[in-house]
Backbone as CSV, one residue per row, in Angstrom:
resi,resn,N_x,N_y,N_z,CA_x,CA_y,CA_z,C_x,C_y,C_z
1,MET,73.449,30.094,24.220,72.506,31.146,23.866,71.706,30.692,22.649
2,LYS,70.403,30.898,22.734,69.501,30.512,21.641,69.350,31.694,20.681
3,LYS,69.513,31.448,19.374,69.482,32.528,18.377,68.256,32.403,17.482
4,TYR,67.601,33.569,17.259,66.361,33.605,16.483,66.309,34.845,15.599
5,ASN,65.541,34.723,14.531,65.224,35.901,13.736,64.249,36.788,14.506
6,ILE,63.241,36.138,15.114,62.206,36.871,15.848,61.941,36.177,17.170
7,VAL,61.922,36.954,18.252,61.471,36.460,19.542,60.209,37.228,19.896
8,ILE,59.174,36.486,20.232,57.888,37.079,20.611,57.710,36.853,22.100
9,ILE,57.545,37.931,22.824,57.312,37.838,24.258,55.809,37.906,24.468
10,GLY,55.243,36.793,24.886,53.801,36.681,25.102,53.207,35.626,24.194
11,GLY,52.597,34.628,24.802,52.045,33.510,24.044,50.536,33.455,24.050
12,GLY,49.911,34.616,24.029,48.461,34.663,23.896,48.079,34.710,22.424
13,ALA,46.869,35.145,22.163,46.378,35.209,20.787,47.271,36.088,19.913
14,ALA,47.662,37.255,20.423,48.494,38.172,19.634,49.871,37.575,19.362
15,GLY,50.470,36.947,20.362,51.784,36.340,20.185,51.752,35.190,19.196
16,MET,50.738,34.338,19.311,50.635,33.216,18.381,50.326,33.704,16.970
17,ALA,49.465,34.716,16.856,49.157,35.271,15.531,50.404,35.907,14.921
18,ALA,51.233,36.546,15.735,52.472,37.145,15.228,53.420,36.065,14.708
19,ALA,53.535,34.967,15.441,54.394,33.869,14.992,53.890,33.286,13.678
20,LEU,52.589,33.121,13.562,52.013,32.591,12.321,52.214,33.568,11.169
21,ALA,52.017,34.862,11.425,52.211,35.868,10.371,53.646,35.850,9.872
22,ALA,54.599,35.726,10.780,56.012,35.661,10.388,56.259,34.424,9.521
23,PHE,55.719,33.302,9.936,55.904,32.054,9.192,55.261,32.138,7.807
24,TYR,54.039,32.675,7.737,53.356,32.786,6.444,54.112,33.717,5.501
25,LYS,54.763,34.733,6.057,55.517,35.684,5.231,56.835,35.093,4.748
26,ASP,57.528,34.368,5.635,58.825,33.802,5.281,59.037,32.518,6.083
27,LYS,58.852,31.396,5.439,58.917,30.103,6.110,60.319,29.748,6.616
28,THR,61.337,30.517,6.237,62.695,30.234,6.697,63.027,30.932,8.013
29,LEU,62.176,31.851,8.457,62.449,32.560,9.707,62.398,31.609,10.892
30,LYS,63.356,31.753,11.778,63.382,30.990,13.029,62.802,31.895,14.108
31,THR,61.708,31.437,14.720,60.955,32.260,15.659,60.828,31.546,17.000
32,ALA,60.747,32.325,18.058,60.489,31.784,19.394,59.364,32.572,20.046
33,ILE,58.514,31.858,20.761,57.504,32.479,21.621,57.925,32.196,23.050
34,ILE,58.011,33.250,23.846,58.363,33.110,25.257,57.134,33.504,26.075
35,GLU,56.643,32.566,26.866,55.411,32.749,27.640,55.678,32.427,29.107
36,LYS,55.211,33.296,29.991,55.458,33.060,31.423,54.507,32.032,32.028
37,ASN,53.356,31.809,31.411,52.408,30.814,31.923,52.816,29.400,31.510
38,LYS,52.129,28.406,32.051,52.444,27.006,31.760,52.116,26.607,30.327
39,THR,51.138,27.290,29.723,50.719,26.954,28.360,50.477,28.223,27.561
40,LEU,50.492,28.078,26.257,50.117,29.193,25.387,48.608,29.357,25.403
41,GLY,48.154,30.592,25.229,46.731,30.868,25.052,45.873,30.776,26.291
42,LYS,46.448,30.937,27.444,45.678,30.807,28.692,44.469,31.751,28.731
43,LYS,44.691,32.998,28.326,43.587,33.970,28.394,42.541,33.746,27.303
44,ILE,42.949,33.103,26.196,41.965,32.802,25.150,40.823,31.993,25.745
45,LEU,41.159,31.065,26.617,40.159,30.165,27.186,39.112,30.887,28.025
46,ALA,39.417,32.104,28.471,38.481,32.858,29.308,37.661,33.881,28.521
47,THR,38.033,34.164,27.282,37.359,35.233,26.545,35.913,34.870,26.220
48,GLY,35.078,35.875,26.257,33.661,35.677,25.935,32.996,34.664,26.834
49,ASN,33.376,34.649,28.116,32.849,33.660,29.072,33.052,32.236,28.577
50,GLY,34.207,31.992,27.991,34.536,30.654,27.495,34.081,30.395,26.073
51,ARG,33.312,31.341,25.500,32.843,31.192,24.115,33.851,31.742,23.122
52,CYS,34.775,32.580,23.581,35.849,33.150,22.773,35.349,34.203,21.793
53,ASN,35.148,35.390,22.304,34.772,36.522,21.470,35.970,36.892,20.599
54,LEU,35.899,36.566,19.309,37.027,36.749,18.399,37.233,38.196,17.974
55,SER,36.151,38.899,17.752,36.224,40.285,17.294,34.831,40.874,17.353
56,ASN,34.674,42.056,16.753,33.383,42.714,16.720,33.267,43.481,15.408
57,GLU,32.187,43.259,14.687,31.997,43.943,13.403,31.596,45.397,13.553
58,ASN,31.227,45.820,14.739,30.767,47.193,14.959,31.856,48.084,15.546
59,ILE,33.080,47.801,15.203,34.182,48.639,15.674,34.106,49.989,14.965
60,SER,34.232,51.045,15.735,34.151,52.391,15.183,35.286,53.238,15.739
61,TRP,35.886,54.048,14.883,37.007,54.866,15.336,36.582,55.890,16.379
62,GLU,35.294,56.214,16.450,34.829,57.173,17.449,34.980,56.647,18.877
63,ASN,35.162,55.327,19.019,35.311,54.722,20.340,36.739,54.796,20.872
64,TYR,37.629,55.406,20.105,39.035,55.446,20.489,39.503,56.885,20.608
65,TYR,40.301,57.148,21.622,40.805,58.490,21.866,42.237,58.587,21.357
66,PRO,42.676,59.595,20.700,41.873,60.754,20.299,41.050,60.430,19.061
67,TYR,39.762,60.617,19.149,38.860,60.197,18.090,38.949,61.049,16.841
68,GLU,39.577,62.217,16.911,39.718,63.026,15.690,40.801,62.472,14.763
69,ASN,41.614,61.545,15.261,42.663,60.938,14.446,42.202,59.531,14.074
70,ASN,41.724,59.360,12.858,41.074,58.099,12.502,42.021,57.018,11.994
71,PHE,43.337,57.153,12.251,44.235,56.079,11.828,43.905,54.781,12.566
72,TYR,43.284,54.864,13.755,42.862,53.668,14.482,41.905,52.835,13.640
73,PHE,40.983,53.512,12.995,39.958,52.818,12.215,40.600,51.989,11.106
74,ASP,41.580,52.554,10.415,42.255,51.806,9.349,42.943,50.566,9.909
75,ILE,43.592,50.714,11.057,44.259,49.574,11.686,43.236,48.520,12.086
76,LEU,42.157,48.950,12.723,41.144,48.004,13.186,40.470,47.287,12.023
77,LYS,40.182,47.997,10.953,39.546,47.362,9.787,40.476,46.350,9.138
78,LYS,41.751,46.692,9.003,42.723,45.735,8.450,42.832,44.525,9.357
79,ASN,42.815,44.767,10.663,42.903,43.685,11.630,41.693,42.756,11.516
80,GLU,40.505,43.334,11.331,39.291,42.528,11.199,39.391,41.599,9.993
81,ASP,39.846,42.122,8.866,40.004,41.294,7.675,41.053,40.211,7.903
82,TYR,42.165,40.577,8.536,43.228,39.606,8.819,42.717,38.509,9.745
83,ILE,41.968,38.894,10.774,41.441,37.920,11.730,40.559,36.902,11.029
84,LYS,39.663,37.381,10.186,38.763,36.453,9.480,39.542,35.505,8.573
85,LYS,40.554,36.022,7.876,41.378,35.170,7.008,42.177,34.169,7.827
86,LEU,42.716,34.622,8.959,43.495,33.734,9.817,42.620,32.607,10.346
87,PHE,41.445,32.929,10.871,40.585,31.889,11.420,40.108,30.933,10.334
88,ASP,39.907,31.444,9.147,39.564,30.574,8.025,40.715,29.604,7.749
89,LYS,41.934,30.123,7.741,43.115,29.294,7.511,43.287,28.249,8.619
90,LEU,42.931,28.612,9.845,43.025,27.693,10.971,41.886,26.674,10.991
91,GLY,40.915,26.846,10.086,39.784,25.924,10.032,38.716,26.212,11.066
92,ILE,38.681,27.446,11.559,37.696,27.821,12.572,36.520,28.500,11.888
93,LEU,35.370,27.866,11.953,34.149,28.490,11.450,33.669,29.463,12.513
94,PHE,33.088,30.567,12.085,32.636,31.551,13.062,31.300,32.125,12.633
95,TYR,30.627,32.761,13.559,29.357,33.429,13.284,29.351,34.770,13.995
96,THR,28.458,35.636,13.567,28.308,36.961,14.165,26.953,37.027,14.849
97,ASP,26.930,37.408,16.120,25.656,37.508,16.827,24.964,38.829,16.474
98,GLU,23.797,39.051,17.034,22.990,40.230,16.712,23.656,41.543,17.110
99,SER,24.599,41.503,18.014,25.313,42.707,18.444,26.591,42.948,17.645
100,GLY,26.916,42.054,16.722,28.116,42.210,15.914,29.340,41.500,16.458
101,ARG,29.195,40.820,17.601,30.321,40.069,18.163,30.542,38.793,17.352
102,ILE,31.810,38.502,17.099,32.171,37.334,16.296,32.663,36.230,17.217
103,TYR,32.041,35.056,17.097,32.374,33.892,17.919,32.687,32.701,17.031
104,PRO,33.461,31.730,17.548,33.613,30.488,16.796,32.282,29.737,16.788
105,SER,31.994,29.035,15.712,30.731,28.284,15.618,30.601,27.262,16.731
106,SER,31.711,26.771,17.224,31.686,25.786,18.312,31.259,26.414,19.634
107,CYS,31.307,27.746,19.718,31.050,28.477,20.975,32.004,28.015,22.076
108,SER,33.204,27.617,21.677,34.177,27.116,22.640,35.540,27.740,22.385
109,ALA,36.053,28.406,23.399,37.387,29.002,23.299,38.453,27.918,23.132
110,LYS,38.178,26.748,23.648,39.142,25.647,23.572,39.442,25.286,22.111
111,THR,38.454,25.312,21.240,38.696,24.969,19.830,39.596,26.005,19.165
112,VAL,39.463,27.257,19.564,40.304,28.320,19.003,41.747,28.129,19.458
113,ASN,41.934,27.910,20.753,43.285,27.724,21.276,43.938,26.484,20.662
114,GLU,43.201,25.404,20.548,43.750,24.179,19.962,44.135,24.389,18.493
115,ALA,43.346,25.163,17.771,43.668,25.445,16.364,44.970,26.245,16.264
116,PHE,45.124,27.241,17.127,46.381,27.996,17.158,47.556,27.069,17.438
117,LEU,47.425,26.230,18.451,48.520,25.338,18.838,48.880,24.354,17.731
118,ARG,47.875,23.807,17.042,48.131,22.900,15.910,48.927,23.601,14.824
119,GLU,48.544,24.836,14.518,49.210,25.575,13.442,50.624,25.983,13.852
120,ILE,50.812,26.379,15.096,52.149,26.750,15.589,53.112,25.576,15.431
121,LYS,52.635,24.356,15.670,53.491,23.168,15.553,54.005,22.953,14.128
122,LYS,53.330,23.512,13.132,53.736,23.363,11.729,54.811,24.369,11.325
123,THR,55.166,25.269,12.215,56.075,26.368,11.881,57.468,26.138,12.466
124,ASN,58.366,27.067,12.154,59.724,27.057,12.725,59.749,27.822,14.040
125,THR,58.751,27.592,14.881,58.626,28.337,16.132,58.941,27.446,17.314
126,ASP,59.902,27.860,18.115,60.178,27.197,19.384,59.340,27.886,20.446
127,VAL,58.801,27.094,21.352,57.939,27.634,22.405,58.601,27.389,23.754
128,PHE,58.695,28.457,24.532,59.278,28.393,25.870,58.225,28.872,26.867
129,CYS,57.546,27.926,27.510,56.565,28.271,28.533,57.243,28.295,29.893
130,GLU,56.567,28.897,30.843,57.104,29.096,32.187,58.481,29.752,32.123
131,THR,58.592,30.691,31.199,59.831,31.441,31.010,59.491,32.917,31.051
132,GLU,60.138,33.636,31.931,59.853,35.060,32.081,61.111,35.872,31.786
133,ILE,60.963,36.816,30.877,62.073,37.701,30.529,62.114,38.849,31.530
134,PHE,63.298,39.111,32.066,63.409,40.205,33.027,64.307,41.328,32.525
135,LYS,65.080,41.052,31.444,66.004,42.076,30.972,66.203,41.908,29.468
136,ILE,66.261,43.048,28.780,66.543,43.070,27.343,67.574,44.165,27.112
137,GLU,68.578,43.851,26.306,69.567,44.878,25.989,69.948,44.792,24.515
138,LYS,70.299,45.935,23.980,70.766,46.030,22.594,72.181,45.475,22.531
139,CYS,72.439,44.630,21.540,73.746,44.003,21.378,74.123,44.151,19.902
140,GLY,74.735,45.281,19.558,74.995,45.580,18.151,73.688,45.837,17.429
141,GLU,73.423,45.066,16.391,72.164,45.177,15.641,71.101,44.215,16.166
142,LYS,71.430,43.458,17.182,70.522,42.441,17.704,70.064,42.793,19.116
143,TRP,69.171,41.966,19.631,68.635,42.128,20.975,68.960,40.887,21.792
144,LYS,69.445,41.103,22.992,69.746,40.010,23.896,68.701,40.020,25.003
145,LEU,68.072,38.871,25.221,67.019,38.736,26.225,67.467,37.749,27.285
146,PHE,67.164,38.068,28.529,67.575,37.243,29.660,66.334,36.786,30.421
147,SER,66.246,35.485,30.672,65.126,34.973,31.461,65.525,34.887,32.924
148,LYS,64.526,34.830,33.784,64.779,34.715,35.224,65.455,33.395,35.557
149,ALA,65.255,32.375,34.696,65.847,31.052,34.946,67.277,30.953,34.429
150,GLY,67.764,32.018,33.789,69.141,32.013,33.305,69.299,31.740,31.815
151,ASP,68.202,31.495,31.099,68.288,31.316,29.651,68.582,32.644,28.986
152,GLU,69.325,32.596,27.882,69.612,33.796,27.107,69.187,33.556,25.665
153,PHE,68.609,34.595,25.076,68.129,34.543,23.703,68.739,35.712,22.941
154,LEU,69.088,35.485,21.683,69.581,36.546,20.815,68.636,36.633,19.630
155,ALA,68.146,37.844,19.343,67.137,38.002,18.300,67.437,39.195,17.406
156,ASP,67.097,39.036,16.122,67.158,40.164,15.198,66.045,41.162,15.507
157,LYS,64.871,40.633,15.815,63.686,41.457,16.112,62.991,40.884,17.344
158,VAL,62.339,41.766,18.102,61.548,41.361,19.275,60.158,41.953,19.120
159,ILE,59.166,41.116,19.359,57.771,41.562,19.338,57.231,41.417,20.757
160,PHE,56.678,42.496,21.282,56.035,42.445,22.594,54.551,42.221,22.371
161,ALA,54.066,41.066,22.783,52.646,40.729,22.671,52.129,40.346,24.055
162,VAL,52.534,41.150,25.029,52.171,40.874,26.408,50.801,41.485,26.701
163,GLY,50.046,40.800,27.506,48.732,41.297,27.880,48.777,41.953,29.244
164,GLY,47.614,42.350,29.694,47.498,42.932,31.024,47.163,41.847,32.028
165,PHE,46.927,42.258,33.249,46.537,41.310,34.291,45.131,40.834,34.035
166,ALA,44.915,39.542,34.205,43.571,38.974,34.006,42.747,39.141,35.261
């Protein structure tokens, strides 16, 4: 059984950003990313028609339901600042188009994914691709995760960073 402080289910942008955030906060944490696809960041390569739409400066809480509860806006604004700092740390230059969409200066999603992968390699993160979790159970204060291939993981914390169908 593989033991971790944090197991992240999903190896897209959110999963990789979560692993990096954990590492930046505490470099001693042992983290794993479990991804069902062959590689991390598969959907990143398709965003913005391959240009990789990173974010949007025109995010407004009125676009989210229930719009009378503006806690979304605080989360989105904090996320926007975090995203810009993260991409700066990853060495990704970006620009904002006339509509407020934020893209990498390279206009290539591949550069964003490669930057994530380079940074992940510098961390205490193990990556398990082509691994699908089918069962999770509480085991005392920890979480036990079971893959379809028979691997077992034990984690103090689990982060779900799974996306929808592409």
